[in-house]
N, C-alpha and C positions, 0 to 999 in steps of 0.2 A: 500602358499603365491606365487603370481607370480611377477617376478622380471624383469623390463625393463631396458636394459643396452644399452644406446646409446655408440657407441665406444667400444662395447664388443669383436670386432675382433682385438683389438690392443694388444700390449705387455703384459699389466696386464690383460686385459680381456681373453686372451688366457689361463691364469692360474686360473683367478677368475670363469669363467663360469663352468668348470668342477667341481670346490669345490663347487659351489652353486648347480649343479645338484646332486652331491654326498650327500649334506644335504638335499635332497628331494624337493628342490625349483623348480618350473616352471620358466624357463627364455626365454625371448624374446631379441635376440640381434639385434640391429638395427645399421648398419654399411655399409659405403661404400666399405670396405673390399680391400682397396687400396694396402694392402700389402700381398694379397693372399686370395683366397675363400676357401682354404683347411685347415684353422686353426683347425677346429673341426672334421677332418677326422676320426681322431684315437679314438674318443669317441665311447665305446662300445655301450652305450644306450643313444639314442637321443630322446627318446619318449617325455621327457619334455622340449625339446628345439626347439625353432623357431628361424629361421634366416631371417631377412628381409634386403635386400640390398636397402639402402636408404641414403639420404643427410639429415644431421640435420637441414638444411636450408628449407627443404621442409616440411611446416608446415601441410600440408593437410595429407601428408602420415604419418607423426609423430602422428597426431591426431586419426587416425584409429588404427595404430599400438600400441599406449598406453593404449587403452580401455581394460578394464578387468584387467590390472595390479594392484598390491598393492603398490609397492615400485619402486623407480628408483635409480640406481647408475649410476651417470652422469660422463662418461669417454672421451667422444667426444671431440676433439679439435685438432687443428694443434699444434701438441706438441714439441716444443723446439724452442729457439729463431732463430736458423738458418732457420728452416723451415718456420717459420712464417714471417720473414724478407725477404724470397725469394718473397712474394706476400702479403704485408701487408693489402691490401684491402680484399684479402681472408680471411686472418687470423681474421680480424675484423669481417667479415660477419660470420664466422664459430663460433669464439670463444666468440663473445661478442652479435653481433645484434641478433642472433637466440636464446639467452638465456632466455630472460624474456617472449617472447612469448611461449617458450617451457614450463617454469615454470607456465604460466598461463593456458596452456592446461593441465598440470598435476593436477592443482587444480580443474579445470573444470571437469575433470574426476576421482575425488575423490581419487587420489594417496595419500596414508597415509604417506608415508617416501620418503624424497628426500636426498639423499647423494652426495655432489658435490666434485669432485676432483679438488682441487686448486692446490698450489704448495708452496714449502718451499721458493721459490725465492721471494716471495711477501714482505719478510722482508728487502730485499736489503743487504747491507753490514753492519754488527752490530759489534761494539768493545765488547759489552758484552760477557762474557764467556756463558751464559745460555740465549738463545734466546727463550722466551716463547710467547703463543699465545697472550698475552695481550699487547705486544710491538707494537710501532707504525710501520707502513707499509711503506717502501720506496722503491717500485719496480723500478728497473733501465731500463726495457724495456716495449715496448707495451705488449708483452706476458704477463707478470708479471701485468702490469697496469689493463689488461681486467681481469685476474683472479681475483684481488681485486674487481672490479666493479661487477663481478658476485657473488662473496660472499656476497655483500652488496643487491644485487638484491633478492638472495635467502632469505637471513635472514629477509629482510624487508616483504616478502611475507608468512612468517611462522604464524602459528596460532595453536589451539589446535587440529585441525583435519589435519593439514599439517606440519608434523615434519621435519624440516630442519636442515641437519648437514653438516660442512664443514670439510674435511680433507686436510691437507697441507703435502704431502709426501716429504720426502727426495729423492734423485736420487735412482731409482729402479735398482737392479743388479740381475745377474742370468740367468739361461737358462729357456725358454719358447717356447712353441710352434709356436708363432710368436715372433721371436727372434729380439731384437735391438742389434746392436754392435756399436752404436753411443754414449753410456753412459759410464762413465769413467771407472769402474771396467771391464765392458765388453770389451771397446776399449783396455785396457792394457792386458787382458787376450787373446784376440784374436791376438794381435801383438806379446805377448810372446810366445804363443803357435805355431803359423802359420809363423811368421818371425825370432823367436828367438832373438828378440831385444825389448826393451820398450826405448821409449823416453819420458823423464819427462821434462815438460816445468815448470821451477821454482821448485815447490816442497813443499814449506812451506804452501801454501794454504789450507785451510780445506775444506773438502767436506763431506757433510751427505749423508750417504747412507742407503738404507733398501733392504734386500732379498726380492725377488718378492713373495716367499711363505709367509713372514711375512706381505707384502703389503695385499695379499689376506686375510689373517686371520685379519688385521686391519677392511677391509671393512665389512667382515662377523661380527666381534664383534660388530661395531657400528650398523649394521642392526639388530641384535638380542638384542641390549641392551634394557632395560626398557626405554620407550620414554622420561620419565622425566630427565634422565641423559644425553640425546643426543640433547634433542630439543634446537635449537638456539645455539649450541655449536660449537666450532671450535677446532680442535684437530691436532697437529704435530704428524707425523708418521715416525720415524726414528730410527736408532741404533746409534752407536757411531760416532763421528766427527773425522775422520782421516785426516792427511794431504795427499796431492797428492803423496809426496815421501813415507809415510808409507804405503799406499794402493799399490803403486809400488812394494815396497818390499816384500809385503805379496804375491802378484802375482807372482814376481820373485821366491820366495821361493817355492811356490806350483807348479809352471811348471817346476821348475829346476829338481823336481823329474822325470820328463819325458825327459827333454832335456835342453842343456845349453841355458841360457837366458842373454844376455849383457844388460846393462842398461847405458843410456846416459842421463846425467842432463845437459839441457841448461837454461841460464837466461831468464826472462821474465820481461817485464815491467808491467804485469797484475798479481798483487799479491792479487787480492780479494778473500777473505775468506768467505765461507757460513757455518753457523752451527747452529743446532737448539736443543733445549730441547724437550724431548718426556716424560716428567714427568707427565703432565696433563693426558695422555692417559693411563697411567700406575695407577695412582692414582683414577681415575673416573671409569675407565673401566676394570682395572686388565690386561691390555695388555702389554706384556713384549714380545720384540723381542726374537725368538728362534733359528734364524740362523744368522751366521757371514758372513763378506766378504770372509773369506776363503771357507765357504760352496758354496758360489755364485760362487767362482773361479772353484772350483771342479765340479760345476754342468756343467759348461762350458767346462772344460777340457774332461769331460765325453761325452759331446754332439759332440765335435770334433773327440774324438776317435771312437765314434760310427757312424760317418759320418752323423748325424742329420741335419747338416749345410752344404749346397751346396755353395761352393766357398766363404768362409767366409770373405776373404779379398776384393772380388770384387763384391759380389751380391748386387745390389742396394736395395733388399727387406730389407736388414739388417739395411739400412742407411736411415733415414727418408728424409733428405735432397735430396739424389740422387733420391729417388723415387718421391719426389714432383716435382723435375726438369723434370723428365722423363714423368710424366703424365700430367703436366700441367694443374692443375685443376682450374677451373674459379669459 
């Protein structure tokens, strides 16, 4: 099977692509490679890997690139609220306007499966303890609102020959070849290890996280599942929902084995909590998270110790908003 992965040069893609290749898939990565073109340099065997540098909005290029592929895992987007809000017009053109034309192109060229990476932020803030896939969506930002619209576009285009599935991931954490250090577990670990200090703003807010290796497993699980149990379905993908303070203490405990870590807790007016239930993906697909937040922290500590990350506190490549400011993409 040949898999087309727009956005495959990003954080999750940098771990997903090697896993797909290991499972004997052919892979076409279509990406602007804004965060570096050396993401897959360490792969030993690239014979089944094609890299195409291109913009998701370039429909002519997309149409040529997708030909001969069987499935799509759509990861491409301006990913996170600050990066999106830096240039809302750009965010809309990448995250929303290009989506339906791309779906139509995929159907035209007989793509059999299309997996869309949405976000658990589509629920907004819920008081219920168990936030499941059938709950109302109350997105708070344009980034999240456009994720909802893309979900609807995909699912309205599915049919027996075009199997569409939506996945709503929690916040991903852990080490990857294309590293992000602007998501909560990674932020805290970076500052704990490299600054010796964690600043906790508030602390009671809940945040769902998922280890990057589990995120990769979730995509492959959906890709390989019988079509009748993923067709037109939506799946949350997360681990446990911990508070910011609980996550901070986990990070502090792990990093403290290497060096002293101070923790400062400061009040906040923003006590928004996010939490999701991942029971459906477990019941329908048998998917259970194998890795913990502690595992993610350990993977980052190892990366710091092995000097895999260059200037982790200052290098803009690890921070989406800083890279987007620097390149000024239009």
